[in-house]
N, C-alpha and C positions, 0 to 999 in steps of 0.2 A: 407318350405319356399324357393322359388327360389332366386337366386342371385339378380335378379332385384327387387323382392319384399323386400329382405333384404336391398338393397341399399336405396329404398324409405323409409322403416321403420327407417333406421339409420338416414337419413337426417331429417325425421319428428321428431325424438327424440332429435337431437342435434342442429338443426339450430336456434331455438329460444334462446337457451343459448349462442350460438356463437354471435348472433346479440346483445343480452343484454350485453354480456361482452364488445363488442365494444362500445356500448352506455355508459355503466358505466365508462369505461376508458376515454372516451371523456369528460364526465361531471366532473370526478375527476381531469383531467389534465387541465381543463379550468381555466384560471386566470381572476379575482379572484375566488377562490373556493366558491361555494354556498353550505354551509354545509348541509342544509336541503335537497337540491336536490341530493347531493352526497350520503347522508344516504338513501334516497328513492331509488336511483338507485342501491345501494349496496343491499338493501332489495329485489328489483326486481330481481337482479342477483342471490341472494340466492334461490329465488323461482324458477327461470328458471333452475338452476342446479338441484334442487330437482325434478322438472318436468322431466328433461332429465333422471335422475336416474330412476324415476318411469316408464318412457317409455322404457328405455333400459332393465329393469328387469321385465317387465310385464310378467306374467305367460303365457298369450295367445300368446306371440311372441316366436316363435320357430326359433332361429337364426341358420343359417347353421353351421355345425360342424367346418368349416374352420375359422369362426370368433367368435364362442360362447365364448371361453375362453378369447379372446381379449375384447369382449363386457363386459364380467363380470369384467375384470381388470379395464377397463375404468370407468365403473359405480362405482365400489368400490372406486377408487381413487377420484371420483367426490364428495364423502362425505367430503373430506378435503376442496374442494371448497365451499361447502355449509357452512362449519364452518368458512372459511376465509371471505366469503362475510358477514356472520352474524356478525363476529367480526368488520368488517369495519362499518356496519350499526349501531352497538351499540355505536360507539364513539360519544362523546359530544363536542369535540373541534376540530378545524381544524388541529392542530398539531397532535393530537392523531389519527385522521382519516387518515391523510397522512402517519403517522408511521405504522398504521395497514395495509394500502394498500401496502406500500413499503415492509413490513415484510411478506406479504402473497406471498409465492413462490409456483407456480405450478411446480412440478418436470418435467424436460424435457422428462422423460420416458412416461408421460401421453400423450404429444403431439405426441411422436413417436408411441404409441399404436393407437392413433386416425388415424394417417397416415397409419399404417399397415392395419387397418380395411378398410380405404378408398381404398387402393390398392387391397386388397382381394375382395372388392365388385365392383371394376371397376369404382370407383368414382374419380373425379378430386382431386388432393391434395390442390387445392385452396378452402379453406373453405368458403370464401365470395362468389365466383362465383357459386359454387355448391349449395349454399343455396338460391341464388337469382333466381334460375329457378322455 
């Protein structure tokens, strides 16, 4: 796989989960909180992370050696996000949902790994702009 093909495959794998994360954050931070909408968006975020993992780890995708270990690390870490989003989606009260959301911490190393991949693939560090293309 060429660097350009890998860049396109990477964006194809992660842009939907990036967009869903932004949407979920907006719904959860909107006052007053719509509990059912927040739960639905958290469930959609869980599914988007799972899809990203599936796309990043698909056997047919042969990542360039320069990014293969970073891709694997990113995908492996995203399992925590699947669990975090599921935990938020499972809550039955506003207080518990907000507590689950606030307690779900994505390690800064994961964002750093994603930026490392972007740099190695010649992609913009701006996750919103690069996915809007």
